[in-house]
Each structure stands twice: as structure tokens, then as C-alpha cells.
N, C-alpha and C positions, 0 to 999 in steps of 0.2 A: 646668280646662280648659287654662291656659296651662302648665301642668307637662305635660300629654299631648302639646301641640303641640310643647314643646322637644323632649320624647322622641323623637316621630315625626322631627322635623328632623335630630335626632342619627342616627337610624337611616338616612334619606336620604342624608345626607352620607356615612355608611358605605358604603351600597351603591356610591355614585358613586366613591368613591375605590377601592373594591374593583375595579370594572369598569374605571377608568383603570389601575390597576396590572395587571391582567389583559391588557389591549389592549395595553399597553407589553411585556409579557412575551412575548406571542405575535409581536410584530413582532419582538423581537430573535431570537426562534427561527427566523423565516422569513426575516431578512435574509440576503442573499447573503454577506456575510463570515461569518456564523455557518455558514452551510451548507457553506462550502467549508474554513474553517480554524478554526472555532469550537470544536469539541468531538470527541472521539474517538468520543462514545457516541450521536450523532446516530442515529435510526432513519430509514432513507431511505425507507421504505415510506410513511411518514406524508405525504410529500410526493408521492406517487404515483412514487417512483424506486425500482428495485431496484439494490443494490450501493452502492459509495461510489467517490469519485474518488481516495480515498487507496488506497496499495498493498494494506494488510491491512484486512481485515473488522474483525478483533479484533487492536488493538495488541498486540504482543510486547514481550517485556522484552530490552533490548540492553545490551551492553558497549560504551560510547561512549567513543573516544579524542579528545581535544581537542587542538588546536595548540600548547597549551603544555605536553603530555607527560602531563597528567593522564588517568587512565583512570575513568569513573565507570561502577560494574556495575549491571546489572538495573535499567536505567530504561526506563519505558514509552514507546515512541515509534511513530511514524508517518510516512509518506513522502507529501506531496503531489505528484503525479507531473507534474502541469503545469508547476509552477515549480522542481521539484527541490529543495523545502523540507521539512527533518526538523523535526518538532514533537516535543516531548518533554511530559511530564506528571508533575510531581515532587511535586505536592501533593495527590496523591489523586485519585480519579475525579470530584471535584466541582471540582476545580482548573481553572484555564483554561489550556489547551495554549498552550506558548511556542516560537516559532521558535528553532531552534539554530544558531548561527553558529561558524565557527572550529572545525570538527572535522575529523578525519582518516579517520575510519572507524567502522564500527557492525557489531558481530557480534552473532548471535543463535543460541541454540541450543548443544547440546554435540555429541551424535551427529550431528546434522542440522545441522551448523554452516552459516550464511548470513553472508557478508561483503559489505557495501556499502561503496561508496566513489565519489569523484568522478574520473570518467575524461575525457581529451579523446578525442572520439568525433565523426567526420563534420565535423571543423572546428568544434567547440564542446565545452565542458565540460558533462558531463552525468551525473547519479546513475545508477549501475549496480550491478548484483550480480557480485561476481567468483566465478566458479565453478571456474577453476583457473589457475595460472600458474607459470611455470618459466623458464629463460634464453631458451627460443625464442619465448615469447609469452604470451598469455593469453585465455581463454576467458571471456566475459562475457555476461550476460543484460541486456537494456535493457527495461524494463518499461513499459507506457503503458495509460492507460484512455480509453475512447472512447464517448461518451453516444449511445446507439442508440436511435432511435425505434421502436415497434412496426410490425411488418411487416403486421399485419392491420388492418384498419378496424373500429372497434368497433362493434357492433349489439347488439341485444336478445338475441342467441344466444350471445354469447361473454362470457367472465369479465371482470374487471378488466384493463386494459391498462396497461403500465409501460414509461416509458422505462428502459433498463437500462445500467449502465456495464460495457462489456465489455473485459475484460482481455487485452491482447495482449502477446506475448513475442517479442523477436528475438534469437537468438543470433549473437554474433559472435566472430571470432578477430582479435586485435590484434597485430600484429608490428611495433615500432618505431611508425610514425606511420601506419601502413597498416591498413585493416580490411575484412575479408571476411566476409559473411553464412555462417554454419555452419548447415545446415539440419535438424541432428539426426535424420535419417531413415534407413532402412536402407543406403541408398547411401552417405551420408556417413559413417556408423559403420564399415561395411564398410572404406572406404578408410582410415579412421584405424586401424581395428584391424589390417589387414593379415592376417598368417597366425595372429592370435590372435583372429579374428572368432568362430570355433566356441567358445572359450573365453568370449568375450563373451557371446555368446548364453546360454550356460549361466548365466554369473554374473548376467545380467538376469533370466532366468526364477526362479532360485532366489530373489532378492530382489524380485522383483515390480516391477521398474523401469520408468519409462516415460521415455523421453528428452526428452519435451517438458515434462516437469515440471523446472524449476532444480534442486530438491534432487537428484533421481535423475540427472540429467545430470551434476552435479558428482561423484557416486558412480563413475558410468561413466567420467569422465576420469580421476579419481584410479586406478581400476583399469587403466587402459590406459597412462597416461602418468608414472604415479609410478616 
């Protein structure tokens, strides 16, 4: 009888330890710090949210230039837009992401290259995407994420309602210390292209380019200004 009692006690203690460990794990997953900066592989739908406060849904591989002159190639990274913080994950997908400091630029892709850098915009240092630059100035994309609440009141007839991270992009032209918004619409592209506007339309149609997409706008600017 005493033997069976000890065996039962050990089982109960094991169950209590397992429950305690599970509860701690859940609290870690749900903590605000972990949701914002904890890991790139968070499934936002599990918390009733669509999207992510990071720039990329899936972290890309980037070549990262550090202030000491070293360039680290093909490092997985992401950008937490609210604080302009770059996070890298160097120890595999199960490792803890680390904030990156003392960096100069980050480049992704080859044919569809994207360049990220800190720039002084509207009186403050901001992480931006460089689309095109020459002696006259530079075109940049400023990315932001805004958490938007559902527009419809949930009832018994509608499906699940999610808060959603909306991705907004503003294009700017920087000349010296001055910046002006570049709308990237038909009127702005016509003014920029001048007598090459028909050529630009053919180029955009042939390559199925959408100027509201930073990758496509970069190709348009290179076509017109190179």
C-alpha cells in the first residue's frame, strides 16, 4: 500500500511540474516583449491579429555592412518599424533574435535588390529603403505598420474579426536637407519622364510594373534616371 502511495505521489508531482512549466511557457509566448521582438516565427493569428509589426512577413537574407567595415553575407534579418530596430537571427530558426547595432546598410536580393539605410528625414534619423540616388538627390520609401481594428461589429453572422497590421508606404525625394513627397502616380511619373513618358508606359506594361510597389518603382527610376 505504501509503495502504491509513493508511486501515486510521484505521478501527481510530475503532473504539477508539467502544468507549471506549460503555464510559464504560455506566459513567455504571450508576453508583450516576445510578441514584439521575441522571434520572427510568431504566428500572429494565434493572438487574434493578422500581419506583423515587422517589415517582412518572412525574414529575408541580407548582406549587412557594419561600421567597422566588415560585411556579413546572407544573414536572416527583420526590421521592427516602430523603433527602427534591425534584428538578426544567426543561430538558426530556434535561436533568439538579437538587435543589430553599428550597421551602415543592408542589401537583399540580386535582380530585385533592396537597400536599407538610416537617413535624416523630417528632422529625425529614420530607417528607410533607398530606391535611387545620384548627384541630384535620392528617392526613398518610408515604411510603417499601423494596427487597425475591425471595421464591422462582430455578430453571429460574420466570421472571425481580426486586428490587422496595415502596411503603409510613403515615397520621398530628398535633396540636401529638404524632402518632398513623391506620389508615384500617373501625374508624377509623367512629369518625371517628360518626353519619354510613352517609352515609360511601354516599359511598365512589358514588365508588369506597379509604381506603388517599392521594388517596381526602383526599376522605373533606374529606367528614367540612369
